[in-house]
C-alpha positions in Angstrom: -91.0 -43.3 -34.6 -92.2 -44.7 -38.2 -90.4 -42.2 -40.8 -91.0 -41.9 -44.7 -88.5 -42.4 -47.5 -88.6 -40.9 -50.9 -86.8 -41.6 -53.8 -86.6 -40.3 -57.1 -87.4 -43.3 -59.1 -87.0 -41.6 -62.2 -83.2 -40.2 -61.7 -82.1 -43.5 -60.5 -83.7 -45.2 -63.4 -82.0 -42.5 -65.7 -78.8 -42.5 -63.8 -78.6 -46.5 -64.2 -79.6 -46.3 -67.7 -76.6 -43.7 -68.0 -73.8 -46.1 -66.1 -75.0 -49.3 -67.9 -74.0 -47.6 -71.2 -70.8 -46.0 -69.7 -69.8 -49.1 -68.6 -70.7 -51.0 -71.8 -72.7 -53.6 -70.3 -75.2 -55.0 -73.0 -78.9 -55.3 -70.9 -77.8 -59.2 -70.7 -74.2 -58.6 -69.7 -76.1 -56.4 -66.4 -78.5 -59.2 -65.7 -76.0 -61.8 -65.7 -73.8 -59.7 -63.4 -76.6 -58.8 -61.3 -78.0 -62.2 -60.9 -81.0 -61.2 -62.1 -82.9 -61.8 -65.8 -82.6 -59.5 -68.6 -86.4 -59.3 -68.9 -85.8 -57.5 -65.0 -83.4 -55.2 -66.4 -85.4 -54.3 -68.9 -88.0 -53.6 -67.0 -86.6 -51.1 -64.5 -85.2 -49.3 -67.7 -88.4 -48.3 -68.8 -89.5 -47.3 -65.3 -91.9 -50.5 -64.3 -92.6 -50.9 -60.7 -93.5 -54.2 -60.9 -89.9 -55.1 -60.1 -88.8 -56.2 -57.0 -86.8 -53.9 -54.6 -84.4 -56.8 -54.0 -83.9 -57.0 -57.8 -82.9 -53.4 -58.4 -80.8 -53.2 -55.8 -79.1 -55.8 -57.1 -78.8 -54.2 -60.5 -78.0 -50.4 -58.7 -74.9 -52.4 -56.6 -73.5 -53.5 -59.9 -73.5 -50.3 -61.6 -72.3 -48.8 -58.2 -75.2 -46.7 -57.4 -75.4 -48.2 -53.8 -72.9 -48.7 -50.8 
């Protein structure tokens, strides 16, 4: 059975930015730790939805937003 899952993307982005700053990571440091490039982190923080889900998950994992 197919099921739709809704995510509050703006709330995730806001929380990701807060956690990055709280952990005192620069955009470059977070990108390196997450294994993505700096532009990807910047796009995510601006709410750009053109980044891949895989990249978003890598960033979210580094910030403790996923299991």
